[in-house]
N, C-alpha and C positions, 0 to 999 in steps of 0.2 A: 517452543521458541523455532523460526521458520527458516530458507534458506535464500531467499528472493526471488525461489526460481519454479514462477511458478510453473501448475503442473500441467494447467485443465482452462474454461469461462462456464462456469456455471450461468443457468435462466430464470430469475427469476421468474414465480408462476403464482406465486398468490405473495397474500399482504393487507396483516391486519396488526392498525396499530387503535392499540387502548392507551389508557392515562399514563403519561413515562415511559409507554415502551409502544415497540413495534416486532410485531412475530410476525418473522419470513422465513419463503420455503424457498429452495432453490434446487433448480431440479441438475445433478453430478453429470460430468461425463460417466461412463459404468465403469471408466479404470480405473476413475481415481475413488467408487463405492465402497470395495472390497475390505472388510474388519471395520467400518466405522460401525461407533458404539457411540448409544447412550450419554455426552457425557466429552465427548471428544472435541478436538479443539481442530479450528480448521480459517483458516487468510479471509478475508473476502476482499478484495479489493488491497490488500496487505491491515485490514482487522481482523483481532484474534477475534472469533466465534466461535459459542459453546454449541455441542451438536442438542437438543433437545428433543425429536423429537426424527423419525425414517422411516420412511418406505419406500418401497424400490429404491429408485437413484437418484429420491429424493428426497432433504435433507433440510430440517426447524430452524433457526436460531433463531434468538430471546436476545433484541438489541435496548441497552439501555435510554437513556431522557440522554445524558451525558457524552455517550458515544452518536450521538445520532446529533446533536450540535457541535461534535469540536466534525467529523469526519465529513464524507458525499454521504454516508449511507440513510441520512434524514430526508435524502434528495430521490432515491430510488424508484422507480417503478414497477407496477407487471410486466414483461418482458426485458428489462432493463437486461445487461451480459454482466459478467460481475467475473473478475481472475479469483481461484482459487491456487490456493495450495496442504497440502493436510501436513501439520506441523514433522517436523525429521523430529529422526531417531537415531538414538548412540550406534554410531559408528557411517553414519550417512555422510555421502562426499556434500563439501558443503560448497555448491556450485558457484551463489554467489557471495553473499557476507550474512555474517548472522543477523534473526533479527528478532524481536521481540513478538511483532503481532499490535502491536500500541503504538499511533496517529499523531505526531507531536500536533499536525496544523495541516492544513489543505493550501494549494496552490492554482492557481490561474493559467492557465495557455494563454500570451501573452500573441504566439508567432508561431505558427508550422513552418514549418522551408523542404520539402520536398521535392530529391530525384529517383533516377530507376532503382538505386541503390544503396540511398541513409533520408534516412529521418532527423529533419533536426526541430527539437522543439524546445519554443525557449518562455521559463513561466516565471511567474511574479507572486514572492513571498513575503508575507509577516515580516520588517525587519527585526524583530527580539530575536526570529532562529538562523538571520543570516550568515550569523557568525559560526554558526555551528554544517556551516557549506563551502566546500574548498574546490581547488580545482580538483583535478584526480580522484579523488576525495569518493566513497563509497555515499549513495544515497535511496532508500526505500520510495518510486513511486508506484500508487494501486497495487503494491507489495510486490513490485517486481527487482531485483535489484540492479539498478542501476550507478553509470561511473557518471560520476560533474565536467561539465563541459567548462567552457570560459565563466567566469564568477562575478556580477555585478554589485555594486549595494544595493538592489533590490532585486539582484532575479541572478538565475542562473541560466545555462542548456544543457540539455542530453542530446544525442546522438543516439535514434539507432537501426539495426542492424534487420533485415530483413524477419530474419529468424525471431526476435523477439516481436516484429509490429502480427505476424504469424499467429501466433500463437496467445497471443495475449488481444486484454480490451484496446489496448493503446493505438490501434491506428484505426479506429472509431471514433479517436477526438477530434474537437474542433478547436479549436479559436473559442478562449471563452467558459472552454471547460473549468470542473475546477478536479481535481487530484490529488487524492490523499497520498503526507507526505511522511513518512518515517526517520527521523534523524539517524547518524547514525550512532551508534552508544556509547563505543567509546573515545569518537572524537569530542561528542560532547561532555566526555568526561575528562579528557586534557583541554578543553579552552574553559569549558569553569572551574579544574583545578586549579591552570594559571592564573584566570582571571582572578580568584579567593588569594594564593600567594602574593599576587602583587598591590592586591586590596591592602594585605594586615603588613607588609614592606613601607606601604605609605601611611599607617600609622602612625 
């Protein structure tokens, strides 16, 4: 379980592609290395990955074919940065919203509007997921818990404060880039339940 509060940025230092499997190594900020053990879960750009080995401040993850196809991790290269969050512990403050680290889809950044104090991103997302995106609702973007702004039939916008930009990779995003999306699980459950009940009533 994660909270969507990005704790730091990791640097991809090695990638080994095998048959239907990618192994990559990430150098973590030293403050995030304490107590890591093999088998620990760490979110990389919102994707829950399992530590397979560790050496000093570098950890290694194996990424399966399905994850590579569904997320942006299949496009990463050595030298790229990823948002990092260690898994939450019982009793931790939930500063964002409860997240599983299971990516629903990717969205494409269609516009970025920046001022001195604000950054608006407009994202286009697959239509089948838009029913779960609600004005003022929660959404996970590259592992960051964010509040949904305006919503259209094919996308939505978010507003990023300077602090979010400073501590995440979102400050480096460009128009056309893809980001990982995790739909809020409670919103999805409610929408799916309402749809199912309405469908049963129409039978």
